[in-house]
C-alpha positions, 0 to 999 in steps of 0.5 A: 605484561597485559592479560589480554594480548594482541592478536598474532598479526598485530604482534608481528607488526609491532615486532617488525616496526620496532626493528625497522625503527631501531635500524633507522635510528642507528643509520641516521645517528650512527649511534649503536644505542638506537639498536636497543629499540629492536632488542626491546621489540623482540623481547616484547613481541617474540616468544621465549625461544626467540629470546634465548636465540637472541641472547646467545647471539649477543653473547657470542658477538660480545665474546668475539669482539673482546677476543679479537680486540685483545689479540690486537686486531681491529674489533670493538674499536670504541666503548660504545659497541661494548656498552651496546652488547652488555645492555642488550644482554641484560635486557634479554636476560630480563625477558627470559626470566619473566617468561620462565616465571609465567611458564611455572605459573601455567604449569601450576594451573594445569596441575590443579586442573588435572587433579580430581574434584571440583575446581576453585576458580581462583584469580590465578587460574582465570588469569591464564584464560583468554578474556573472551572465554572467562565467562564461559568457564565461570558459567560452566562451573556454576551450571555444574554445581546447580544442575548436578551434571558435569560440564565440559567447555573448550577455552583458550589457555595462555601458554608459556610462550605467550600464545593461547592454545585451545584446552578442555575444561571439565567442571564437576558438580560440587556434590554427588548429585548426578553420580555417573551422569555423562558430562554435557557440553555447555558451549554448543558452538565450540569443538567437542571430544567424543567419548570412547563409549560411542564406539563405531558411531563416533563419526555420526556424533561428529556429523550431528554436532556439525549439523547443530552448529549450523542450525537446529538440534543434532543427535546420533543413534546406533543401529538398534535405535539407541541414542549415542549422542544428543546435543545439549539443546536437544536434551534440554528441550525435551528434558531427558538425558541419554540414559532416560531416552534409551531406557527400555519400557518393555522387554523387547528392544526397539527394532522388535517392537519395543518402546524406549524412554523417548516415547514420553516426549512424543505427542500421543497421536504421533508416536506410533506413526513415528516409531513404525517409520523409524523402525523401517528406516533402521532395518532397510537403511532408507533415509528417514524424513518426518514431521512430528510433535514433541513436548517442550519441557519448559512449557509443557506444550507440543511443538512441531519438528521436521527431522532428517536422519541419514546412516553412516557406513564403514568401508565394507558398506555396513551401517555403523550408526545414524546421525540426524538433525531437526528444526523447530517448525512450530512457527511455520506450522502456525503460519501455514495454519493461519494462511490456510485459514485466511485462504479459506476465509477468502475462498468463502468470501469469493464464493459468497460474492455473486460475481464470476471470478476467473484466473488464467495463466499468461497464455490464457489457460484457466487455473481457477473458476469461482463457485458462482460460475458453477452455480450459474451454469449448474455444472457438476462436481466432476468439473470443479477441478477441471477449469479448462473443461469448465471454460469450454462449457462457458464458451458454448453458452455465449450468444451466437450474435456476441460470440465473434465480437467477444472472441475478437476482443479477447484475442486483441486484449491478449495480443496487446496486453491491454485490459478488457471491458465488454458486455455480452449475452450468455445462456444460463442453466435454464436456457435464458440468456442473461447480459454479462459485463466482463472486465479482465486485467493482466498481472505483470512481474517485475520485468513487465511480463504478463504472468496471469490474467484476472477476470470478473463477470457480473450479471447485469441483465436486470440493469440492462432491462431497467435501462430499456424500460427507462428508454421507453419511459423517456420516449413516452415522456417525450411524447407527453412533453410534446403534448404539453408543449403544444398546450403551452404553445396554444396558451402562449398564442392566446396570451400573445394575441390577447394583449393587443386585443385587450389594448384595442378593446380598452382604447375603443371604450376610451374612444367611445367615452370621448365621443359621447362627452358633451361636447365630444372631445374629438382630439382625444378620440383621434389619439385613441383611434391611433392607439387602436390602429397600433394595437391592431397592427400589433395583433397582426404582427403577432399572428404573422410571427406565429405563422413564420414560426410554424413555417420555419422562416427566419426571425424578423430582427432589426435594429431597434431603439429601446427608448422608443419601444419603452415610450410606445409601451408607456402610451399603450398603458397610460390608461391603466396608469391613470385608472389606478393613479400610478406614477410612472418613473422612466430613467433612460441612459443617454446614447443607448445603442441600437439593439438588433431584436424582434421589436414585437416580442421585446415590446410584449416583454416590456408591456407584460412586465409593466402590466404585472407591476401595475396590477401588483401596485393596484393591489397593495394600496400604498405608494403607487410608483412604477419605475423603469430604468435602462442602463448599459452594462458592458456588452449588454443593455439592462432594463429594470422594472420595479414596483412597490407591491407585495413582492414575490414569494416563489421566485424560483417557480414564478417563471415556470409555465402555468404557475400563477399567483393571480386568481384568474391568471394563466401562468404563461406571461413570465414564462413567455417573457423569459423564453423571448429574452433567452432566445435573444441571448439575454437573461431575466430574473427577479429580486426583492425591493427594499422595503417592499415590492419586486424588481424584474430585470432583463438583459439584451446583448449588444451584438457585433453589428450594433457595436460596429455601427456605434463606432462608425457613428462616433468616427463621423 
């Protein structure tokens, strides 16, 4: 047999299974020996009483069969049945003998337990204890020896029938340390027998033990306020036995105003309040609920406890005792204090922020208004706890021109459950209206229903005034910019007109020289006169374009051959090229498309860029080559004018109006050039040449009309 038996339902299952298998073997083989398996199963898993009954039945069957066969009747016809009954009888006898030996051992252990004095937990006794309870029994014995307090535990003891029944084990101290100290329960979760000395409070003690089994610590009191029972957890927590708790510290009893020993476990600030409250409940029979601090014997610190105590009554309604329980709520108190501190910190933070914060319930009724709102309206303390009255004051301070718009926006937001953002004016406590920027956001529960609204309002009056001042400044700047543009336009007109006039003057001087020569060079003079006529026409066209600009007439753009335009610019600047001994290198791509541009404006761009290159080369004194290249790139025509001068230092500012690097320059030439190119949909930029010099490039787009004309020409 094993020390750890199977549970009852497992034993029954094995018993039934063994019997079924035995009968199946007999039915399949028609051999009586198969029935022996059922006998063995009954012997292993049935109790002693069942085995005795089985043995008697086998004996009766064997005797009856032999007698019937002896009388000549048909009984045990074969020897196999006789062998079966004899074998089954022997097996039953063995099981009965083993059970009797085990019963004698159990009785010996029980006799040892009933003897006074400490137990010797020998191996023979522990074998009768359920394996799951052996540690509890051993610990109770050790605890009794070292603490000096008797210990009582409940454990499961092996019975002679093979079952385990609950029994009580009492462990006495090994030495006479505790004297007559009542025994303590070592296993709090196990049942406990109440001592007779408890008397009429036995029901209260049982209830207290049940409460401790559920949660916390439990105790019972008599009607005079003396403890009649306290759970081990309660006693070990405060470090007092029942006798120490009930010790009278004064000549009076507790109900008359005296003190008992449990006074020492209370915090000095708590005892008087607790004692008065407890006396009142004991006298009146009212339920007692309280919170107080008790000293923990393990640490010496005080911990918070929440207590509830109720009376027990007999059939006549007279109070027979009290039972109570308490739970340690120190962690809850610490959490509550931490939350209160965090709430205080958050409240201080909210009050420090110069923002009006408001919380409303789902129906729009205010539940919280921040201190900033009270300071803004200078509200009295009587409104601090009345958010509704405070909100009415805020409504009355809204600017009349903004009240309807604000009310409509609020109701629409609440009706549609959408967030709100609005700016309005509100009157401060000094009567000055200030601009406020408000935002409101709904808070929803798990189902999506709105449970609260949070709203914040920020004083943006300074920002609004700053924006107004900025708008006025921008208007003033616009007017100043208009004046500057007028000055720029005047300078642009002067610059544009000055170019053909300068060319006309240069050609006139050249013509005078040719005519004054000996003999006069009539041919060259005639060519110079033709340039003078073209310069005059150019000046006339410029004036006409300016007049058209102010008259808001459409620009005179027409298909233009860029090659011819550059050739005319070359002729106009030939005198400057010869004077400064500069070589002009022109590289034009063949079959360039016609561009729809303002011929005069684009020619002025080319002439201006070429003149700047001539001046830069003339000042350098080194290689004197001015290069003009024209190429087609995608849907644009790229024109580059490169010089071998000193280069450009401020490429980012060189196109700004009135910025110049020349001693007597106006700083308008390149600004006008970029304006013209941009107005035609192109770009103008400058790059450095290697090893020196600068390259000005601009693009002019090939618009759709030009592309169509090119395709038609190729088809022809």
